[in-house]
N, C-alpha and C positions, 0 to 999 in steps of 0.2 A: 267544908267540902273543897275539894280541889277545883280550880279554874284554870282554863287553858288562856293563852295569850289574847287581850281584847283585839277584836278585828274590825276591820271595814269592809263592808261589802260581801259578795258570795266567796271570793277565793283568798288565799293567802297571799296577799302581794298586790302588785299594781294593774292598773287596767289591762296591761298585756298579759299579764299573768291570769286575770280573769277570762279572758278571751281564749287563752291556752286550756285552761281548765274545763271551760265549757266544751270546747272542740275535742278534747280527751274523753270526757263523758259521751260525747256522740259517738266517738270512734270506738269507745268500748261498748256502746249499744250494738254497732255494727259487728263487731268481733264476737260478741255473745250470740249474735243470731245465727252465726255461721260457725258457731264453736261446737265443741264434743257435748256440752251438755243438751244440745239440741240434735244434733246429728247424729249421737248414738243414743241417749237415753228416751228421748222423745219420740223417735221413730221405730225402736226396737219392737213394739207390740205390732207394727204392720208387716213386719217380717214373719211373725210366727205362723199364721196360715199358710203362706207361700211355701216356706220351708218344711212345715208339716207334710204338705201336700207332695212335695218332690221326693223328700228324704224319708218320710214316715216315722220322723223320731218321737212324735208324741208331744204336747203342750208343756206338761211339766219339764222334760228334757230339755225342749227348746229355752223355755222360761229361765231354766238355770244358767244360760248363758247372761242373762241380765243380772243375776246375782253375782256372777263371777265378775262381771264390769263394775257393780258396786264394789265390791271387795278389793277390786284393784285400785279404784279411786280412793278408797277408805287408805290403803297403805300409802298410794303417793302423796297423798294430800298433804301431811305434816313435812313431805319432803319439798313439794312445791313451796309451801309457805317458808320454809328455810332458806331455800333458794331466792325467793322474791325479796326477803329482808336483805339478803346480802348483796344480791345481783341486780335487783329492779325487776319490774313485771313485765316492762316492753322488751328486754332481751330474750326473756322466755317465750314470750309470743311469737317473736321472730325466728326463733331457733324452732319451734314446735309446729308452726302452721304447717310447711311444707312436708314434715315427717307424718304428721296426722293425715294430711291429705292422700298421702300415698297409701297409708295402712287402710283406709277406707277403701280405695280402689282395688286394694289386691284381694278384698272379699270376693271379688269376680271370679276368683278361681277355687272357692270353697269346694272341696271335695264332699263325698258322702261319707263323713267321718266325724263323729261328735268329738273326739279329743281334739281334732283339729280346730272344730267351731269353738269349743271352751278356749284353747288356747289364744285364738283370734282376739276374744273378748278380754283377754288379760292383756294382750299386745296394744290393742288400739288406744285405750286410754293411757297406757304409758308413753305411746307416740306422742299423744296430744298434752303431757305433762304441764307445759306452760299456758295452755289455752283454758283451762277449768276456771271459773269465775273470780278467783282470788286475784289472780294477775292483774285482771282489769280492775278489780274493785279496790286493790291497793294503791294502783296508780292515780285512779280517780279521786279516792279518799285524800290522798296526799295534798289536792289543790284546794280542798274546800274546809271551810269551819261552819259558819253560820248557816250556810245552806246545803250541809253535808248531806242530809236525807233526800233532798231533791236531786241531787246530783248522782248519787246512788242509786235514786229510782229511775232516772233517766237510763244510767249503765244497765241497770239489770234488766230493764222493760225489753232490751234485746232477745233474752230468753224468752218472752212471751210473743214478742214478734214472730221468732223462729217457730213457735210452738203452734201458731197459727198457720203459717206458710209452708214449713218445712212437711209435717205429716200429709198435708195436703198434696204436697209435690211427689212426695214418695209414693202415696198409693196409687196417683196418678200415672207414674213412671212404672210402678211395678205392673199394673193393670196394662200398659202399652208395650212396655220393653223388656219386661221380666225383673226380677229381683237381683239378677246378676248386674246387668246395665244400670241399674238404679244405684248400686253402690259405688258405681264409676260417677254418677251424676253428682252424687253426694260429696265425693272428694273433690269434684271441680269446685262445688260451692265452698267447701273447707279451705281452698286454696286463697279467696276474697280475703282472710284475716290478714295475710302477710302485707300487701299494698295500703291496707287501711292503716295496720300497726305502724307501718314504714315511715308513712307520710303525716298522719295526725294524732297518733298515741305519744304522749308526751311525759316522760317522768318530771316530778315537781321540781320547781325552781328553788335554787339555795334558799331563798328565804324562807319558803315553806319546809325546807328539809329539818330547819330548826326545831319547828314544833313536831314533825315527825320522830324527833328523838326523846321526846316527853312521855312518861307513863312506866308500867309495870314492865318488867322482863316476863319471860314464860315461866320462870320459877316463882317470883313473886305473887303472878296472878293465880297461879295454881294453889296457893294459900288462902285464897280469899273464896267464900262461900258463894259468890255470883258465878265465878267459873264453873263449879260442879252444876249450878242449878242451869245454867245455859247448856251445857253439855247434855244435861237429861232431858231438857225440853227439846233439843234438836235430835236427840236419840227416837223420840216420839214423833216428831215431824217428818223424819226420815220414815219411818214405818208407815204414817199416813199417806204421805206424799208417793212413795212408791208403789203402794197398793193400787192407787188411782191411774196413776199414768201408765204403769206397765199393762193394767188388766181392764182400761177402760173400754176398749173396744170389744174384747171378748165378753165382758160383763154384759154389754149392751146387746150383742149378738144372742147371748143366752136368754135375754129377756124377750126375743122374738122381734128386735128391731132389725130392717132389712140392713143388709151389709152396705149398700151404698150410703145410708144415712148414718149407720154406725161410724163408717170410717170418716166420715165430715164432723163427729161430734167433739173429736181433740180441738176443731177451730173454736168452739163455744169455750173450752177450757182456756184456750191460748187468749182469746180476747179478753177473758177474766184476768188472766196473768198480766197482760198489758195494763189494763186498768190498775190492779193491784199494786204493780211496780210505782207506776207514777204517783198513785194516790196515795200507798202507804209512804213513798219517800217524802212527799209534800207533807204527809201527817206527822211523820217522825220529828220533823223541826219545830212542831207545835204540841204533840201530845204524846204523853208518856207511852212506851213499849207495851207495857202491860194491857193499858185499856186498848190499843189497836189489836192485840193477839187473842185478847178474850172475846172481842166482837168476831175476827175471822175464825177462831176456833168454833163458836157457836155457830157459824155458817157450815163449820167441817161436821157438825153434829148433825145438822139437818141433810147435808150432802149423803153422808154415810148411810142414815135411814130411807134417804129416796133410792139409793143403790140397792140397799136390803130388800127393797119392797118389790123389785123387778120392775123397774121404770118403764113408762111409755116415752115418746119421743118429747113431749112437753115436760114430764119430769125430768128425764134424762138431761136435757138443756140446762134445767135449773140446777140440778145435782153437779154437771160439770162446772157450771159458772160459779157455784159457791166453791167447790174444790179447787178453782182457779184462783179465785181470791184468797184464800188460805196458802196454796203453793206459791202463790205471786209475793206474797208477804214475806216468806221464810228468810230469803238472803239479803233483801233490803235491811230487815230487822237484825240479821246476823252481823252485818257489815257495818250496821250503825251502833251496836251494842258493845262490841270490841273496843272502840276508841272513847266511847262514853263510860265504860267502867274500868278499863285498863290502859288507857291511852294509846297513843300509835308505836310504841318503841318495838313492840313484838306483835305488830299486826298480823303479818303473814302466817307466823307461827301460831298464835292462838286461833286464827281463823282456820287454819289447815286442821289444827286437831278437832275442832267444832265440826268441821266438814267432814272429816274422816269417820267421826262418830254417826253424824248423820248418815254416810253411805253405808256403814255398818248395819244400821237398823233397815236402810233400804235394801241390802242384799239379802237378809233375811227375811224380809216382808214378802219380797217379789217371790220367793220360792214356797214360803209357808203358805202364802194365799193360793199360789195355784194347787197345792198339795189339799188344801182345805176345800176347794171345788171339787178335785178329785175325789175326795172322801165323803162330801157329803152331798155331791151332785148340784152345787149352788154355791153362789157367792154370799148368801145371805150370813151365815155365822160370821165370817170374816168381816163384813161390812158393820154387823152388830159391835165387833170388838173394837174396829176403829173409831165409832161413836165414842164407846169409853175412854179410848185414849185421847181422844179431843178434850174430853172434860178433864182428864189429869194432867195434859199438857197447860191448859188454862190456869189450872191451881199452881203450876210452876212458876209462870210468867207473873201470876199475882204476888207470889213470894220474892221476887227479886226487890231489892232495896232502891234506895235512890241513886241516882246517877253520881260517880265519883268526878267525872270530868264534864261539867256542865259547859253550855258556851257561854262565854262573858260578853254582856250587853252593854 
């Protein structure tokens, strides 16, 4: 078995490097809180009803925008990974933050035209090219070895923090100012990524860079069985996560839960995301990935069955929390698996491809679930399918072999 350079402490280098590594992890947390993973993906559902009310496009037609968003992310993710491995994540973040903010603000001028709406959801993720998670995770992972899981968990928890706060802010602003002004406000939030990255997000030191160069090329990784198992697993995870994130509010409204309560339900999922990011990160340094994911996917089965049954408020909270624990673990796990199975040489490229596969599934699931609801008059059939997919995904994680790049102790 291959082992990496023996290390002392949490980070790769001196005490100063350790401080810079942890400050980078916290900067990544803040950046992901106000990044496109939160400001587009987790808020999309809040805009479905007001857009349908104003333009009368219908829920399936509007939801197709979420699928276009996911397809665009899928297309650009490998490009982002390639650019990160070549130029570094910090540069991409600094270049993308202002452009992404302006693209959100431009939604204020959205006309009554579905083609324009769809085009917008292709352009917005492209404008945020450098702000998707791999930029922050690549930089953070470059500083750490023995506490890699915890550092990635801290960085990734930013999406959980954003999932708690931003949907609540979004629904409140839509109710008071309207959906157009809400896009302006979200653009202002997106701008926060720039000063945080400028002052606190640091590329790894030269001493850490030596470890960065170890491992497989993308071509070599693609010859190994774990590469394809990981892609298959994250395809299924993309299906599961998208179905819950995009449709959770509408699903609860269909179950007869009051709109005010349903709109707050993402907060339960977001709290679970935060807990999952941190706990998963801590566990990754101590427990094998397969064990963690089997437990989380068992929770996903229960969550899907609760959603399928037409939940009340209490069971909806439980279902959202269990879904949040699973969704919260996904990218901690992916960003940990890449260096453990393939080393760090092609981290950005491998992560970008896996993230693209995840988004491909997410794009299909968001639309297919809406069509299923329209066809059957209920989310129940789709939720039952998700329960089966959770079981299949657990089997894939169990089939992964031992790590190739273990931490030397």
